[in-house]
Backbone as JSON, one array per atom type, in Angstrom:
{
  "sequence": "MEPDRRDETWDEFRDLVNMKPADLEKWLATDESRGAGQHEDGGESTGHASGRRIVGILRAGRKDLTDDDYEHMREVVGYIRRHLAQHPSGDVRDSRWRHSLMNWGHDPLADESASR",
  "N": [[116.15, 100.84, 112.75], [117.96, 98.13, 113.98], [120.32, 96.16, 112.05], [120.31, 93.31, 112.57], [117.83, 92.99, 113.77], [116.19, 93.78, 111.69], [116.7, 91.66, 109.89], [115.64, 89.49, 111.34], [112.96, 90.3, 111.53], [112.26, 90.38, 108.8], [112.5, 87.63, 108.13], [110.55, 86.43, 109.84], [108.23, 87.73, 108.98], [108.11, 86.9, 106.27], [107.75, 84.18, 106.69], [105.22, 84.05, 107.9], [103.39, 85.6, 106.39], [101.68, 84.35, 103.96], [100.41, 84.72, 101.59], [100.45, 85.58, 98.17], [101.27, 88.72, 96.58], [99.42, 89.42, 94.45], [97.29, 87.65, 94.97], [96.52, 88.49, 97.52], [95.75, 91.11, 96.96], [93.57, 90.62, 95.25], [91.88, 89.32, 97.09], [91.43, 91.43, 98.9], [89.7, 92.99, 97.46], [87.22, 91.9, 97.77], [83.85, 91.57, 99.12], [83.77, 90.12, 101.49], [86.3, 90.51, 102.58], [86.29, 93.29, 103.03], [84.32, 93.35, 104.97], [85.37, 92.18, 107.24], [86.93, 92.4, 110.47], [87.77, 95.21, 112.69], [85.96, 98.15, 112.4], [86.35, 101.55, 112.28], [84.38, 104.33, 112.8], [82.77, 103.59, 110.66], [84.41, 103.33, 108.49], [87.22, 102.04, 106.64], [88.5, 98.89, 107.73], [91.07, 98.19, 110.17], [92.63, 95.94, 109.56], [92.13, 95.63, 106.8], [93.25, 97.96, 105.73], [95.86, 97.45, 106.52], [96.38, 95.21, 104.95], [96.49, 96.34, 102.37], [98.82, 97.8, 102.65], [100.63, 95.75, 103.14], [100.68, 94.47, 100.65], [102.13, 96.38, 99.19], [104.59, 96.26, 100.57], [105.34, 93.6, 100.05], [105.77, 93.77, 97.33], [107.84, 95.55, 97.11], [111.37, 96.03, 96.86], [113.69, 94.49, 99.05], [115.77, 96.14, 99.9], [114.61, 98.59, 99.61], [112.86, 98.99, 101.67], [111.69, 100.81, 104.48], [112.41, 101.92, 107.87], [109.91, 102.35, 109.0], [108.35, 100.65, 107.44], [109.4, 98.2, 108.3], [108.59, 98.3, 110.98], [105.85, 98.1, 110.62], [105.76, 95.55, 109.55], [106.54, 94.1, 111.84], [104.28, 94.54, 113.39], [102.39, 93.17, 111.86], [103.35, 90.52, 112.04], [103.02, 90.09, 114.81], [100.21, 90.37, 115.04], [99.26, 88.25, 113.42], [100.32, 86.0, 114.76], [99.03, 86.22, 117.32], [96.36, 86.01, 116.53], [96.27, 83.48, 115.3], [96.59, 81.89, 117.53], [94.08, 81.95, 118.58], [92.48, 80.12, 117.32], [89.41, 79.03, 116.17], [87.03, 76.35, 116.87], [85.82, 73.83, 114.62], [84.7, 74.22, 111.17], [86.53, 76.54, 109.47], [86.53, 77.76, 107.06], [84.78, 79.77, 105.88], [84.85, 81.71, 107.84], [84.82, 84.63, 109.99], [87.15, 84.82, 111.41], [89.12, 83.58, 109.76], [88.87, 85.28, 107.55], [89.7, 87.72, 108.61], [92.4, 87.15, 109.22], [93.31, 86.72, 106.62], [93.13, 89.29, 105.59], [95.38, 90.33, 106.71], [97.31, 89.07, 105.31], [97.69, 86.34, 105.69], [96.65, 83.14, 105.01], [95.06, 80.73, 106.7], [94.18, 78.28, 105.74], [95.91, 77.65, 103.72], [98.11, 76.77, 105.09], [97.13, 74.36, 106.11], [96.69, 72.83, 103.77], [99.28, 72.66, 102.84], [100.47, 71.02, 104.68], [99.57, 68.53, 104.17]],
  "CA": [[116.12, 99.48, 113.28], [119.25, 97.44, 113.85], [120.33, 95.16, 110.95], [119.9, 91.98, 113.03], [116.38, 93.04, 114.01], [115.59, 93.79, 110.35], [116.78, 90.29, 109.36], [114.67, 88.68, 112.09], [111.63, 90.74, 111.11], [112.08, 89.92, 107.42], [112.29, 86.18, 108.14], [109.26, 86.14, 110.46], [107.19, 88.24, 108.08], [108.04, 86.03, 105.1], [107.22, 82.89, 107.14], [103.81, 84.13, 108.28], [102.58, 86.15, 105.3], [101.75, 83.26, 103.0], [99.65, 85.06, 100.38], [101.19, 86.35, 97.17], [100.68, 90.06, 96.45], [98.24, 89.43, 93.57], [96.21, 86.95, 95.67], [96.06, 89.36, 98.6], [95.04, 92.22, 96.32], [92.28, 90.08, 94.79], [91.09, 89.09, 98.29], [91.06, 92.72, 99.47], [88.63, 93.56, 96.64], [85.97, 91.18, 98.02], [82.98, 92.04, 100.2], [84.15, 89.41, 102.71], [87.46, 91.19, 103.12], [85.88, 94.6, 103.53], [83.45, 93.16, 106.13], [86.09, 91.58, 108.37], [87.75, 93.25, 111.32], [87.24, 96.36, 113.41], [85.75, 99.34, 111.57], [86.2, 102.77, 113.05], [83.56, 105.36, 112.15], [82.19, 103.05, 109.43], [85.4, 103.34, 107.41], [88.0, 100.83, 106.35], [89.02, 98.22, 108.92], [92.52, 98.23, 110.37], [93.23, 94.82, 108.81], [92.04, 95.89, 105.36], [94.28, 98.96, 105.44], [97.14, 96.76, 106.66], [96.54, 94.36, 103.77], [96.96, 97.17, 101.26], [100.22, 98.14, 102.91], [101.4, 94.5, 102.98], [100.89, 94.3, 99.21], [103.25, 97.26, 98.82], [105.83, 95.71, 101.15], [105.7, 92.38, 99.3], [106.21, 94.15, 95.97], [109.04, 96.38, 97.21], [112.64, 95.34, 97.07], [114.07, 94.51, 100.47], [116.62, 97.3, 100.15], [113.78, 99.79, 99.54], [111.99, 99.07, 102.84], [112.07, 101.79, 105.49], [112.19, 101.5, 109.27], [108.47, 102.34, 109.19], [107.88, 99.39, 106.85], [109.78, 97.11, 109.21], [107.72, 98.38, 112.15], [104.56, 97.54, 110.23], [105.97, 94.11, 109.43], [106.51, 93.57, 113.2], [102.87, 94.57, 113.79], [101.74, 92.08, 111.12], [103.79, 89.27, 112.67], [102.36, 89.99, 116.11], [98.78, 90.15, 114.85], [99.03, 86.89, 112.9], [100.59, 85.04, 115.85], [97.95, 86.3, 118.31], [95.11, 85.54, 115.94], [96.38, 82.03, 115.12], [96.41, 81.26, 118.84], [92.65, 81.97, 118.9], [91.83, 79.27, 116.31], [88.12, 78.49, 116.62], [86.76, 74.96, 116.49], [84.93, 73.67, 113.47], [85.11, 74.62, 109.83], [86.86, 77.98, 109.46], [86.63, 78.18, 105.65], [84.08, 81.03, 105.64], [84.72, 82.38, 109.14], [85.4, 85.97, 110.14], [88.51, 84.58, 111.89], [89.97, 83.38, 108.58], [88.83, 86.49, 106.72], [90.55, 88.72, 109.25], [93.79, 86.75, 108.99], [93.64, 86.93, 105.21], [93.38, 90.73, 105.41], [96.75, 90.57, 107.18], [98.23, 88.35, 104.43], [97.88, 84.95, 106.07], [95.5, 82.25, 104.82], [95.31, 79.54, 107.5], [93.91, 77.07, 104.96], [97.1, 77.36, 102.94], [98.95, 75.97, 105.98], [96.55, 73.01, 106.19], [96.91, 72.1, 102.52], [100.72, 72.42, 102.71], [100.9, 69.95, 105.6], [99.01, 67.24, 103.74]],
  "C": [[117.48, 98.83, 112.99], [119.2, 96.38, 112.75], [119.89, 93.76, 111.38], [118.39, 91.91, 113.24], [115.64, 93.07, 112.67], [115.58, 92.38, 109.76], [115.74, 89.39, 110.03], [113.24, 89.02, 111.65], [111.31, 90.24, 109.71], [111.73, 88.43, 107.4], [110.92, 85.82, 108.72], [108.1, 86.57, 109.55], [107.01, 87.31, 106.89], [107.51, 84.63, 105.47], [105.71, 82.94, 107.36], [102.9, 84.69, 107.19], [102.72, 85.17, 104.14], [100.92, 83.51, 101.73], [100.54, 85.88, 99.45], [100.51, 87.71, 96.99], [99.42, 90.09, 95.59], [97.05, 88.75, 94.23], [95.64, 87.81, 96.8], [95.27, 90.54, 98.03], [93.66, 91.8, 95.85], [91.35, 89.88, 95.99], [90.57, 90.42, 98.86], [89.92, 93.4, 98.7], [87.27, 92.93, 96.91], [85.17, 91.83, 99.14], [83.35, 91.39, 101.53], [85.33, 90.09, 103.38], [87.07, 92.53, 103.74], [85.0, 94.49, 104.78], [84.14, 92.64, 107.37], [86.82, 92.65, 109.18], [87.01, 94.4, 111.97], [87.15, 97.56, 112.48], [85.54, 100.54, 112.47], [85.42, 103.79, 112.23], [83.01, 104.9, 110.8], [83.15, 103.01, 108.25], [86.06, 101.99, 107.21], [88.52, 100.22, 107.65], [90.54, 98.33, 108.97], [93.2, 97.15, 109.55], [93.2, 95.05, 107.31], [93.1, 96.9, 104.94], [95.67, 98.33, 105.53], [97.41, 95.89, 105.44], [97.04, 95.14, 102.57], [98.43, 97.52, 101.43], [101.12, 96.91, 102.73], [101.67, 94.24, 101.51], [102.08, 95.15, 98.76], [104.58, 96.75, 99.34], [106.29, 94.49, 100.37], [106.25, 92.71, 97.92], [107.49, 94.98, 95.98], [110.29, 95.5, 97.28], [113.05, 95.49, 98.52], [114.89, 95.75, 100.81], [115.83, 98.62, 100.15], [112.88, 99.96, 100.76], [112.57, 100.04, 103.87], [111.91, 101.2, 106.89], [110.7, 101.43, 109.56], [107.85, 101.07, 108.6], [108.19, 98.21, 107.77], [108.93, 97.12, 110.48], [106.34, 97.82, 111.82], [104.66, 96.02, 110.09], [105.95, 93.45, 110.81], [105.07, 93.51, 113.69], [102.11, 93.42, 113.13], [102.08, 90.74, 111.75], [103.08, 89.07, 114.01], [100.88, 89.69, 115.97], [98.52, 88.71, 114.41], [99.26, 85.86, 114.01], [99.47, 85.04, 116.89], [96.67, 85.7, 117.76], [95.14, 84.03, 115.71], [96.16, 81.3, 116.44], [94.94, 81.19, 119.25], [91.85, 81.1, 117.93], [90.52, 78.7, 116.84], [87.97, 77.02, 116.23], [85.85, 74.95, 115.28], [85.54, 74.16, 112.17], [85.34, 76.14, 109.8], [86.86, 78.57, 108.04], [85.99, 79.55, 105.4], [83.9, 81.83, 106.93], [85.33, 83.78, 109.12], [86.84, 85.86, 110.63], [89.47, 84.44, 110.71], [90.01, 84.65, 107.74], [89.72, 87.58, 107.3], [92.03, 88.4, 109.04], [94.2, 87.0, 107.54], [93.85, 88.42, 104.91], [94.8, 91.09, 105.8], [97.76, 89.71, 106.41], [98.46, 86.89, 104.76], [96.59, 84.16, 105.86], [95.77, 80.96, 105.59], [95.03, 78.24, 106.76], [95.08, 76.7, 104.07], [98.05, 76.5, 103.78], [98.45, 74.53, 106.05], [96.83, 72.21, 104.94], [98.4, 71.8, 102.31], [101.18, 71.27, 103.59], [100.35, 68.59, 105.21], [99.93, 66.52, 102.81]]
}
């Protein structure tokens, strides 16, 4: 990946992934996290697996990230943006929508509390 594209990806990823690695790891250990998202063959959901990878990316040094890591970061950015555009009405605190986003490292309620 070109250096400019890496910089852009890094910035977008850091803007949208608003959960700290320890908080994301704690979330991923919950039943709510494991129940959110698409499950293939009864296994782990795509978002849950992505969350585990995001924890590793957040803990890695920027210079240690591979092109594959940056590609995953692009996927995370795209998913979060698409999912945010589908914001349901009403209280989302315990919604599958929020739980799915949190699996991808973004807690939409953190955005609401930051804007107050």
